[in-house]
C-alpha positions in Angstrom: 36.9 193.3 100.6 40.4 194.1 101.8 40.6 197.3 100.0 37.2 198.4 101.2 38.0 197.5 104.8 41.3 199.5 104.6 39.5 202.5 103.2 36.8 202.3 105.8 39.5 202.0 108.6 41.6 204.9 107.4 39.4 207.4 105.6 35.7 206.7 105.5 34.1 205.0 108.6 30.5 205.8 107.5 29.7 202.6 105.5 30.9 200.6 102.6 28.2 201.1 99.9 29.7 204.4 98.6 33.2 202.8 98.6 32.0 199.8 96.6 30.2 202.2 94.1 33.3 204.3 93.6 35.5 201.2 93.0 33.1 199.7 90.5 32.8 203.0 88.6 36.5 203.4 88.5 37.0 199.8 87.3 34.5 200.2 84.4 36.0 202.1 81.5 32.6 202.8 79.9 31.3 204.3 83.2 33.8 207.1 83.5 35.3 208.7 80.4 37.8 210.9 82.3 39.8 209.1 85.0 40.0 210.7 88.4 43.6 209.6 89.0 
């Protein structure tokens, strides 16, 4: 929750659903074959 709150405060003040979705997809190795970072 701390990471999502920080991202909402600094970069994306439009809601937290898309932030949670992006974090979950980056955490699952089977979901994304090519890492974004």
